[in-house]
N, C-alpha and C positions, 0 to 999 in steps of 0.2 A: 608326489607325496607318498610316503611309505604307508603300507597297509598296517592297520592295527593288528595285534596278535591275539588270537583266540586259543584257549587251552581247555581241553577236556580229557578225562580219563575214565576208564571203565574196568571194573574188576573181572579178571578171567576166571570166573567160578562156575563153569558149566556152559552149556550151549545158550547163546543169546535168545531171548524170547520176544514176544510182540511188544511188551512194555519197553524193553531195551531199544528195539528198532524205532518205535514211534517217539519215545521220550528223549533219546540221546543220539542214536546212530544216524538216522535220517536227517535230523536237524544239523548234526555236526558236518555231515557231508555237504549239505546245502550251503554251509558257510565257507567252503574251501576256495570259492572264487572271490569272495568279498574280503576275506581276512587271511593273514598269514596264520595258518592253522596247524597247531601241534596237538596230536592225539596219542595217547599211550595206553598200553595194557598194564593195569596197575597190579603187577604181580607181588610187590611188597605188601600191598593192602590185602591181597588174597590170603596171605599167610595167617591171618587171624582165624581163618576157618579151614583152609586147605593144607593138609599135612602130607600129601602124596605128591612127590616130585614129578612123577610121570603124568599125573592128572593135571598138574599146574602147567607143565610145558605143552601138553595136549590142548588145554584151554586157550593158551596164548596163541597157538597156531589157528585154532578155530576162530578166535576173535579177529585175528588179522585177515584170514580168508573172508570172513563175514563182511568186514569193512570194504575190502577190495571188491567183493561181489556186488555190493550196492553202489559202487562208483567212486570210492576214494581213489584219487590220483596221487601216487607217491611223489610225483614231480611238483604237485601243487601243495600238498599237505604232508607233513611229517607224521608217520605212524611208527611208534617205537615201543620197545619194552622198557617199563619203568626202571627195572634193575640194571639196564644198560647205561643208566646215568646214576651211578652210585653216590655221586655228590649230593643227591637229594637227601640222603640219610645224614650227611655231614651238616647240611643246612638245618635239618630237623633238630639236631642237638643244639645248635645255636638258638633256634627259636624256643626249644624246651627251656632254655636258661632264662628266658624273659617272659614266659607264659605262666600265669597263675593257675593254681588248681581250680579256683572258682569258675574260671572260664570253661575249663574242660568238663566240669561237673554239669554245665548247662547244655552240653552237646546232646542232640536228640537221641543218638544211638545209645549213649551211656544211660540216659534217663529212662529210655524204654526198657533196657535190660534190667535196670534197677527196679523199675515198677513191676516187672514180671517176676521178681523174686530171684533173679539170677546173679545177684551182686557178687556172690562168692565165686562164680564161674567167670567173671569178667577179667580178661587178661590185661596186662599193661598196654599191649598193642591196641586192643579195642578202646581202652580209656584214652589213650594219647593219639588215636588215629587222626583227630583234627589237626594236630601239629604236622604230621607227615603230609596231610592233604594241603595244608597251607604251604609247606615247602614245595610240593608239586606245582603249585600255582606261581609262587614267587621266584623260583629258580629260573623260570623262563621269561621273566619280565613281562608277564601276561597283562594285556590291556583289558580283555573281557573274559568272563567265564560264563558260558551259556548254562543256565540252570532252570529247573522248574521252581514254582513258588515254594515248594516244601524243602528246597535245597539252598535257599537264600542264606540261611545261617552259616553254611560253609564259607561263603565269600565274606560275610560279616566278620567271622572269627579270623579269617586270613588277614583282613585289613587291620583288625585289632592287634594281631601279633606283629605285623609289619610296622605298625605305628610304635609299638612298644620297643621293637628292635631299633628303629630309627632314633627314637628318643633316648634310649639307653646309650647309644654310641654317637649321638650328636651329628646326625646327617641324614640325607635322603638316599639311603643305600638300597632300600627295597621299594620297588614300585607298588603303589596301592591299586589293585585291580578293581574293576567294576563288574557287578553281576548283570548279565544280559538275560533278563527274565523272559521265558517263553510262555506268554499268557495263553497261547492257543493249544498247549499240550493237554490232551485229554487224559484223565485217569483211566488206565486200561485195566478192566476187571479181569481177575483170574478165573479159573474154572469153578472156584467156590464163592465168587462174588466179591471177595476182598481184592485190594490192589494186587495186581500181578507182581509176584516177587519170588525170587529163588528161596528166600527164607521160609515162605509159606508152601513151597513146592506145588503151586497152583498154576502151572505154566502152559502156554501154548507156544511151541517153538516152530516158526513157520518154514524153516528150511530143512526140517526133518523129512525123511522119505514119506510119501503120501500116506502109506498105510499107518505109520506111527502118528502122523498129524491127524488123521481121521479119528484115531482112538482118543486123542486129546480133545478134539472137538466134541465127540459124542459123550465125553465125561463131564461136560459143563453142567453144573447143578441148576435145576429148575424146580418150579413148584409142581403140585400134583393136579393141576387143572385138567379135566378130561379133554380128549382130543376134540370132541364136538363143541365144546364151550368156547366163547370168545376169551381172548387173553390180553393182558395189558403189556404192550411191548416196552413201555417205559420202566417197567420193573424187572425186565428179563435180561440176564447177562448175555445171552446169545444175541439178542437184538442190539445190545450196546456194542458188542464186538463187530457185528455185521455192518453197522453204520460207519465204522472207521475206514472201511474199504469199498464203500458202495456209492453210486451216484444218487442224486436226489430222487430220481424216478424209481430206482431200485429200492430205496428206503421207504418210499411211499407205498410201493407194491407190497413190501414185506409187512408194513404196518397194517395194511388192509387185510392181509392174510391172517394176522393175529386177531384183529378185531372182528373178522367175519365168522370165525368158528370153523370147525372141520379142518383145522390145520394144527398139527401136533408139534411139540417141541422137537421131536425127532426130525420132522421136515425142516425146521428152522436150522437145526444143527448141521444137516446135510448141505443146506444152502450156504451156510457159513463156511463149511469145509471146502465146497467147490469154489467159492469166492477166493479163499486163501490159496488153494492149489493153483488156480489160474493166475492170481496176482503175483505170486512169488515164484512161479515156474522158471522164468528166465534167470532169476537170481540164484535159485537152487542149482541150476545147471552150472552156472559160473562158480558157485561155491564148491561144488563137488570137484571140479577140475582144479581149482586153486588149492584146495585142502590136500590133494594128493601130491602137490609139489612143495614139500617142506623146504627144499633148498631155495626155491624162489621166495617163500615166505620169510626165511632168514635174511635174504638179501634186502627185502623191503624193510624189515626191522632194523638191520644194520645201517641201511641208507638213511632211515629216519633218525636214528641216534646220532649219526654223523652230521646230519643237517642241523640238529639243535645244539650240538656241542659248542660252537662259538658263543652262543648266547649264555649257556651254562658257565663257561669259563669266565666270561665277562662279569656275571653276577657274583661268582665265587671269588674272583679277584677283589671285588669291592668289599664283600662281607669279611673276608679274611683280613684284609688291610684294616677295616674298621675295628675289628675285634682284637687285633694284635696277634693273630695266629699266623704261623708260618714265618718264612724269612721276610724281612722288610724289603 
């Protein structure tokens, strides 16, 4: 029996952070044995915010090395550059032509930008990004799309567009994907307590050199409770991050330190830093070696793009025939 196909993408917009690792990268790599896994660096999507070509290429290499360092096997899973499959933009236009404005106006990113008073700054790329995202999913005949609860809308909108396309042209040309919801994904707090996000610039980037990682850990915001007083671990961002990488006994010991007093937030930050340094040390070493070999990273990306090409060509043959585009 053929494996079901899993599809995930991540924008190459800077160095991956703890939220990327826990929320997408580690779960994605865990799926490569169970599913036929397609993963891509979403460089088309990155153009909504990144306008420096060197920075974009640099970020794609960083992301590729990052996945490989954490155990992605290019022979099991395809990892490729989104723009190496330009047909995704062709399918995007086809979906554009059956997608109503009302659907796009309900997208979370557009609504958030509008609520923040940035409506006049919203590009067409940001407004219509759900269509490109749907094309990303549909062009690979994806069976499942692993998402967190806050990302279910992406898959729902994709299904809606696929259904509209199929109805408009009278056939089952596009496969309807299912969301694989990761209920166990914790919200990873940034150094300011909000959800860790590149848009908030509140990151901890675990594969940075130890000196830079320490600076980020020591920058985590805490309250002003004096060192000698007891502290509430359940309201502390440092403790919330420490729990994500520690054993039950270590978590209990840290909790007792907080509640017992004479234990400062500086001590907790150092404990977190040491935990992250030790946990990520072998991955950091692999990443540094991989990142220096851009020729190999290009080979991985090219191999991934070649691996997905037969699927892309099959889907595009169907939709071009359905719409009457191209030669009969």
